[in-house]
C-alpha positions in Angstrom: 26.9 8.9 22.8 24.1 8.4 20.4 21.9 11.4 19.4 18.2 11.7 20.2 15.1 12.2 18.1 11.4 12.5 18.7 9.1 9.5 18.3 5.4 8.9 18.7 5.4 5.6 20.7 2.6 3.3 21.7 3.2 2.8 25.5 0.7 0.0 25.9 -2.2 -1.8 24.1 -5.1 0.5 23.5 -3.5 3.7 24.7 -2.9 6.8 22.6 0.5 7.5 21.1 2.9 9.5 23.3 5.7 11.7 22.0 9.1 10.9 23.6 12.8 11.2 22.8 14.5 8.0 21.6 18.2 7.2 21.0 18.9 7.5 17.3 20.2 4.1 16.0 23.1 3.3 13.7 22.2 1.6 10.4 23.3 -2.1 9.9 25.3 -3.1 6.8 22.2 -3.3 4.6 20.2 -0.5 6.2 19.5 3.2 5.6 18.9 5.8 8.4 16.3 8.3 7.2 15.5 11.8 8.5 11.8 11.7 8.2 10.0 14.7 6.5 6.5 13.2 6.0 4.6 10.2 7.4 1.4 8.7 6.0 -1.0 6.6 8.1 -2.8 3.4 7.3 -5.7 1.4 8.8 -3.3 -1.2 10.2 -1.9 1.6 12.4 -5.1 2.2 14.3 -5.8 -1.5 14.4 -2.5 -2.0 16.2 -3.0 1.1 18.4 -6.6 0.3 19.4 -7.0 -3.5 19.0 -3.5 -4.9 19.0 -4.1 -6.4 15.6 -1.7 -7.6 14.3 -0.2 -8.2 17.7 2.6 -5.8 18.9 5.5 -7.9 20.2 6.5 -5.6 23.0 6.1 -2.0 24.3 6.8 0.8 24.0 6.3 0.3 20.2 6.8 2.5 17.2 4.1 1.9 14.6 3.8 3.0 11.0 5.1 2.0 7.6 5.1 5.0 5.2 7.8 7.6 5.2 9.6 10.0 2.9 12.7 12.0 3.9 16.4 12.4 3.5 19.1 9.8 3.9 21.3 10.5 6.9 23.6 7.5 7.0 23.9 4.2 5.2 25.4 0.8 6.0 28.5 -0.6 4.4 26.7 -2.7 1.8 24.3 0.0 0.6 24.8 1.3 -3.0 25.7 4.9 -3.9 22.2 5.4 -5.3 21.1 6.0 -1.7 24.0 8.2 -0.6 23.5 10.6 2.4 21.5 13.6 1.3 19.3 11.6 -1.2 15.6 12.2 -1.2 13.8 8.9 -0.7 10.6 7.2 0.3 10.6 4.0 2.3 8.6 1.1 3.7 9.8 1.7 7.3 8.0 -0.9 9.3 8.9 -2.8 12.5 6.5 -5.7 11.4 9.2 -7.7 9.7 11.8 -6.7 12.2 10.4 -8.5 15.3 8.8 -5.3 16.4 12.1 -3.3 16.6 11.1 0.3 17.4 14.2 1.6 15.5 12.4 0.5 12.3 8.9 2.1 12.7 7.8 5.0 10.7 6.3 7.2 13.5 9.5 9.0 14.4 11.9 11.7 13.1 14.7 9.2 12.4 14.0 5.7 11.3 15.8 2.7 9.8 14.8 0.7 6.7 16.4 -2.1 4.8 17.8 -0.7 1.5 15.5 -3.0 -0.5 12.6 -1.1 1.0 13.9 2.4 -0.1 13.3 4.1 -3.4 14.6 7.4 -4.8 12.1 10.3 -4.7 12.3 12.5 -7.8 12.8 16.2 -7.1 9.5 17.1 -8.8 7.5 15.2 -6.0 7.0 16.5 -2.5 7.9 14.4 0.6 4.1 14.2 1.3 3.5 12.7 -2.1 6.3 10.2 -1.6 5.1 9.2 1.8 1.7 7.9 0.6 3.2 5.3 -1.6 5.2 2.5 0.2 2.6 0.3 1.9 0.1 0.8 -0.9 2.6 -0.2 -3.6 3.7 -3.2 -1.6 0.1 -4.3 -1.1 -1.1 -3.6 -4.6 1.8 -5.5 -6.2 1.7 -8.4 -3.7 -1.9 -9.1 -4.9 -0.4 -10.4 -8.2 2.2 -12.6 -6.6 -0.3 -13.9 -4.1 -2.4 -15.1 -7.1 0.7 -16.5 -8.9 0.9 -13.7 -11.5 4.6 -12.6 -11.8 5.3 -8.8 -11.6 7.0 -9.0 -15.0 3.8 -10.0 -16.7 2.9 -7.9 -19.7 -0.4 -9.0 -21.3 -1.0 -8.0 -24.9 -4.4 -6.8 -26.1 -4.9 -10.1 -28.0 -4.9 -11.9 -24.6 -7.9 -9.9 -23.5 -7.1 -10.2 -19.8 -9.2 -8.0 -17.5 -9.2 -7.4 -13.8 -11.7 -6.0 -11.4 -10.4 -3.7 -8.6 -13.0 -3.1 -6.0 -12.2 0.2 -4.2 -10.2 1.9 -6.9 -10.0 5.3 -5.1 -8.6 3.8 -1.9 -4.9 4.1 -1.2 -4.2 0.5 -2.2 -6.9 0.5 -5.0 -5.4 3.6 -6.7 -2.0 1.9 -7.0 -3.7 -1.4 -7.9 -5.3 0.4 -10.9 -2.0 1.9 -12.0 -0.1 -1.4 -11.6 -2.7 -3.4 -13.4 -2.6 -1.0 -16.3 1.2 -1.3 -16.6 0.8 -5.1 -16.7 -1.6 -5.0 -19.7 -4.9 -5.7 -18.0 -8.1 -4.1 -19.1 -9.0 -2.5 -15.8 -12.5 -2.2 -14.3 -12.8 -0.5 -10.9 -15.4 0.7 -8.5 -15.4 3.9 -6.5 -17.7 6.5 -4.9 -19.6 8.7 -7.3 -17.3 11.7 -6.5 -14.2 9.7 -7.5 -15.2 8.0 -10.7 -13.4 10.3 -13.1 -10.3 10.4 -10.9 -9.9 6.7 -11.0 -10.3 6.7 -14.7 -7.4 9.1 -15.0 -5.2 6.4 -13.2 -5.8 3.9 -16.0 -9.1 2.2 -15.6 -11.1 1.4 -18.7 -14.4 1.9 -16.8 -15.2 2.9 -13.3 -18.5 2.1 -11.6 -20.3 3.6 -8.6 -20.2 0.9 -6.0 -23.4 2.1 -4.4 -25.5 1.6 -7.6 -28.1 -1.1 -7.1 -27.1 -2.7 -10.4 -23.4 -2.3 -10.1 -22.8 -6.1 -10.5 -24.7 -6.3 -13.8 -23.1 -3.0 -15.0 -19.6 -4.5 -14.6 -20.5 -7.9 -16.1 -22.2 -6.3 -19.1 -19.2 -4.0 -19.8 -16.8 -7.0 -19.7 -19.1 -8.8 -22.2 -19.3 -5.7 -24.4 -15.5 -5.3 -24.4 -15.1 -9.1 -25.1 -12.5 -9.6 -22.4 -11.8 -12.4 -20.0 -12.6 -11.3 -16.4 -11.5 -13.9 -14.0 -9.2 -11.9 -11.7 -10.1 -9.5 -9.0 -8.4 -7.5 -6.2 -10.7 -6.4 -3.3 -9.1 -3.4 -1.7 -11.8 -2.4 0.8 -13.8 -4.2 3.4 -17.3 -5.6 2.9 -17.0 -6.0 -0.9 -16.1 -9.7 -1.4 -19.7 -10.9 -2.0 -20.3 -8.3 -4.8 -16.9 -9.1 -6.3 -17.9 -12.8 -6.4 -21.3 -11.9 -7.8 -19.5 -10.3 -10.8 -17.1 -13.2 -11.3 -20.1 -15.6 -11.2 -21.3 -13.8 -14.3 -18.0 -13.3 -16.1 -15.7 -16.3 -15.4 -17.5 -18.8 -17.5 -16.2 -22.3 -17.1 -12.6 -21.1 -16.2 -11.1 -20.8 -12.7 -11.2 -17.3 -11.0 -8.8 -15.7 -8.6 -9.4 -13.0 -5.9 -6.8 -11.2 -3.9 -8.3 -9.6 -0.7 -6.3 -6.7 0.8 -8.3 -6.4 4.1 -8.2 -9.3 6.5 -10.6 -12.0 5.3 -13.8 -12.3 7.3 -14.2 -15.6 9.2 -17.5 -16.2 7.6 -16.4 -15.1 4.1 -18.5 -16.0 1.1 -17.1 -18.4 -1.5 -17.7 -19.2 -5.2 -17.2 -22.5 -6.8 -14.0 -22.6 -8.9 -12.7 -19.4 -7.3 -9.5 -19.1 -5.3 -9.7 -16.3 -2.6 -6.5 -15.3 -0.9 -5.4 -12.7 1.6 -3.0 -10.3 -0.1 0.5 -10.8 1.5 4.1 -10.7 0.5 6.0 -14.0 0.4 6.5 -15.5 3.9 10.0 -16.7 3.3 12.4 -13.9 4.3 14.7 -14.2 1.4 11.9 -14.4 -1.2 10.1 -11.5 0.6 13.2 -9.3 0.3 13.5 -10.1 -3.4 9.9 -9.3 -3.9 10.2 -6.0 -2.0 13.3 -5.1 -4.0 11.3 -5.6 -7.2 8.5 -3.5 -5.9 10.6 -0.5 -4.8 13.9 -0.6 -6.7 12.5 -1.7 -10.0 8.7 -1.1 -10.5 8.3 2.0 -8.3 11.7 3.5 -9.1 11.2 3.2 -12.8 7.6 4.3 -12.7 8.3 7.4 -10.7 11.3 8.3 -12.8 9.4 7.9 -16.1 6.2 9.5 -14.7 4.1 6.5 -15.6 3.2 6.0 -11.9 1.8 9.0 -10.0 1.3 9.3 -6.2 -2.3 8.6 -5.4 -4.9 9.1 -4.0 -5.3 12.8 -3.0 -3.4 14.0 0.1 -4.8 15.6 3.2 -2.1 17.0 5.6 -3.1 16.7 9.3 -1.4 19.4 11.4 0.8 18.8 14.4 3.7 16.9 13.0 4.8 13.9 15.1 2.3 15.0 17.8 -0.5 15.0 15.2 -0.4 11.3 14.5 -3.1 10.4 17.0 -5.4 12.9 15.3 -4.5 11.5 11.9 -5.3 7.9 13.1 -8.6 9.1 14.6 -9.6 10.8 11.4 -8.7 7.8 9.3 -10.7 5.5 11.7 -13.7 7.7 11.4 -13.5 7.3 7.6 -12.1 9.1 4.6 -12.8 8.8 0.9 -10.3 8.9 -1.9 -7.8 10.6 0.5 -4.5 9.6 2.2 -3.7 11.3 5.5 -0.2 12.6 6.0 1.7 14.5 8.7 4.6 16.8 7.8 7.5 16.5 10.1 
């Protein structure tokens, strides 16, 4: 008889999450079963709960993506690096598993493909580990979406710069760190209270997005630094027009590229000579798994081990454990700044 574990399930479209007992699954050959210790929430979670976007294939559903915890069991093909008892973080999402509720994050035991799991150093808490997975995948997928390999290492002589709009957001804070490791000169925007924080993550300059002259500030800084600013990653909603306004002033005669982490608006603005793409991992399953492996088992694993990548942004723990996930989603929906919401399990 299989064991049981608690899960916060979505019973139907638009309803609140409900805590129930589920059968604990067995891992497949390439999978890891994780005992969850911390879960982070993301905007996509309340979009699915409240608006069925992206569509939930069937109910009851287990939502979520971001977990950290301890490995319980592994499949026959999984390496010893993820042995039972290991502390890990994981991108535990049902999205790429045809909606399989065994693979969602919002539960006390969840499955994840081994390519989506990375070791969590002892010096980091489970809560710190849980805020990373989806943000790392989205931040790094921006580059491949734009045709920039993750192995890219620009030299100072190449003078390549990038604008990250929303640098204190969950995705933006990892976008700043990843851009720095790739050799970009990083310009970012943030709220006034988060400017110095984003600078500590690796940005050359950070600008208050509410400033009336923020576009000219960024363009003037790029000119002063004598860099090539033709690449941008928009990490928050309602910022594409201002990003294009900057590129209009900085791209010169060359082509520009914009990765856009939120869903692109139907009536989105455009700029001549500028490619605008929704940030997304490769659609081919084999290519996607290779990409995710690079994100978690190379880039993130090495970065956390060496300390060159730090969990960001700041953490706010919402009480209630599994039962507190509704409150966490409601708080996130109402709006947070420079903060990632987590429940401890």
